[in-house]
N, C-alpha and C positions, 0 to 999 in steps of 0.2 A: 700747304695752306693756301686756300683760294678765297680771297675776300675783296670786298668793295668798300671804299671810303666815300661816304656822302658828306655833304656840307656845302654851304654857299661859298662864292669866291672869297678868298682871304681867310677861310676858316683854319687853314694849316694842314690841309690834306697832303700837299706835296711834301712838307717837312716830315710829317708822321710816316708817310709812305716810304721815304728814304731810310728812316730809322728802322722800319720793319724789314725793309729789303736787306739791310746790313745784318739784322738779327736772324732772319729766317733763310737768307740766301736765295731769295726768289725775286724775280724782276718786278719793278714798278712800271705799270703801263699807264702813262699819262697822255691822254688824247690832246690835252692843251699844248704840251711840249711838241708833239708830232705836228699839230696844225700850225703852230707858230714857226716851226722849222720850214714847213711848206710855204708859208707866207713869205718868209725871209728869202727863200730860194726862188720865189716867183713861179712856182709850178702852177699848172692849170687848176688843180684842186686848191692850192694855196690862195690864188687870186680869187677864186670863188668864195672861199671861207673868209677872206679878209673883210669883205663888206659886212658880213654878219658880225664878226668879232669886234670890229671898230664901232659898230652900232649897239653893242651890248646884247645882241641876239644870239640864240643858239644856232650852231652850224647844223644844216639839214641832216637827218638821220642817215640817208643813203651814203653820205660822205663818211660820217663817223663810224657807222656800223661796219662798213667795209674795211676800214683801217684796223679796227679792233679784231675782226674775224681773222684777218691775215696774221696779226700779231700773236694771237693765242695758239696758232698752229706752229709757231717756231719752237725749236727744241728746248730752249731755256724755260719754257712754261710747263714742262712735263711735271715738275715737282710742285708747281703752284704759281700764283701771281697775285699782284695787288693792283686792282683797277682804281685809278685816281682820276675822277672827273667823268666817269662813264659807269653806268648809264645816267642820263640826265632827264629822261622822260620815261613814262610807263611803256610806250611803244618800243623804246630802246631796250628796256628791261625785258620785254617779251622777246625781242630779237636776240638778246644775250642768252636768255634761257634756252632758246632753240639752238643757238650755236653751241652752248655747253653740252646740251643733250647729244648733239651730233658728234661731239668730241669725247663723249663719255666722261664728262667732268661735272662736279657738283660744287656749288658755293658752300663754304664753311660758315661765313658770317658776313654781315653788312654793318659797318660801324658809322654812325651819324655823329658828326662833330657839331656841337651847339655853340654859337657865338653871337653876341649882341650886335645888332645892325650898325649902330654908330661906331662901335669898335672896328667893325669890318671896313667901314668907309675910311677910318683913320689908317688902318693897315694898308689898304690898297692905294690910296692917294699918295702915300709916302714912298711908294716903291719907285726906284730908279734903275735903269738898265744901261750897261755900257754898249755903245754903238759898235765898238770894235770887237770885243771878245764875248759879249753877252752876259757877263757877270752881273748879278743882281745886288742891289743895296737898298737900304731904307733910311730916310732922312732922320728918323728918330731911333729905331731899334738896331740898325746896322749901318751907320753913316760912313762915308768914305773919309779917309784922312784929310783929303783936300776937297772942298766943296766942288761938285761938278766934274770931278776927275776920278777915273777908275784906279783903285789901289793896285790892281794886277798889271795893267798895261798903259795906264795914263789916258785911255780913251775918254771921249765925252760921254757923260751920263745924261740920259733923257727920260722923260715920262712917257710911257706908251699911251697911245690913244685910248686903249681900253682900261687905263688906270686913272682917267680923269673922273672927277666926282660925278658929273652928270651921267656919264656912261656907266659908272659903277652902280649908281642908284637904280638905273634901268636894268642892269644885270641882276641886281638883287631882287627887283620886282619880278623879272622873268623867272628867276630861280624859285621864288615863292609860289608863283602861279603854275609852273610847269614841272619843277623838279621835286618840290616838297611832297607831292602825292606819292613819291617812291617810298616814303616812310611807311605809309599805309600798305603799300604793295608788299614790302618785305616783312612788315609785321605779320601780315597774313600768312607769309611763308615760314614764319618762325625763325627768321634770320636776323632781325634788326636789334641792335643795342646802341644806346646813346651815351656819349661822353661829353663832359663840359669842356669845350675847346678854349675857354677863357683861362684855364689853369696854366701853370708853367708847362713848357714843352715836355720836359722829362716826366712830369706827373701824368700828363695826357698819355704819353707813350706807355707808362706803367699800367694805366687803367685799360688801355687797349689790349696789351699783352695778357692782362688778367682775364679779360673776357675771352680771348682766344684760347687760353690754357684751360679755362673752365669748359670749353666746348670740345 
């Protein structure tokens, strides 16, 4: 099973991808996680990406495409994969198509999660991350037992720069302008299906699996 999950920041792509990974036994490839790890480690690529991420802008294609290309060639992708957060632009989609062709792989489906803009702002501004272990929380949906402290290690919880409201609204604007055209791209390829991301998590998952089973 080889698929892409589309949707704006906070739509639940990561959560749904993890559930699909458990169900199908294929890896989730999240460029966001890879880039954040590079930023945390202070690598040259991470330092370059940080300026874009903190400003709510997309990381340049040459950085992201290279990461994904290498990842798809690893042995655990032989049976399939779930791309979460990539591609984000039509040029990236073209690069992905060329990469898959060179690896003799074809996409099975592209799932687009639909979520209300104001709901997205609420989801993202409420996120908190532990400085010590990296565990994530949400002040409303998944609050820590003690405000400001991680349940797992007691570390300080903080709000990432890219989870502040001003940055989030800019990220959503960038998504609408640059990433939303991917829906037309994959509709033309006969691969796109949409799911209401405002539903309960398990219901969203069931609908995604239903689409995949039908294909």
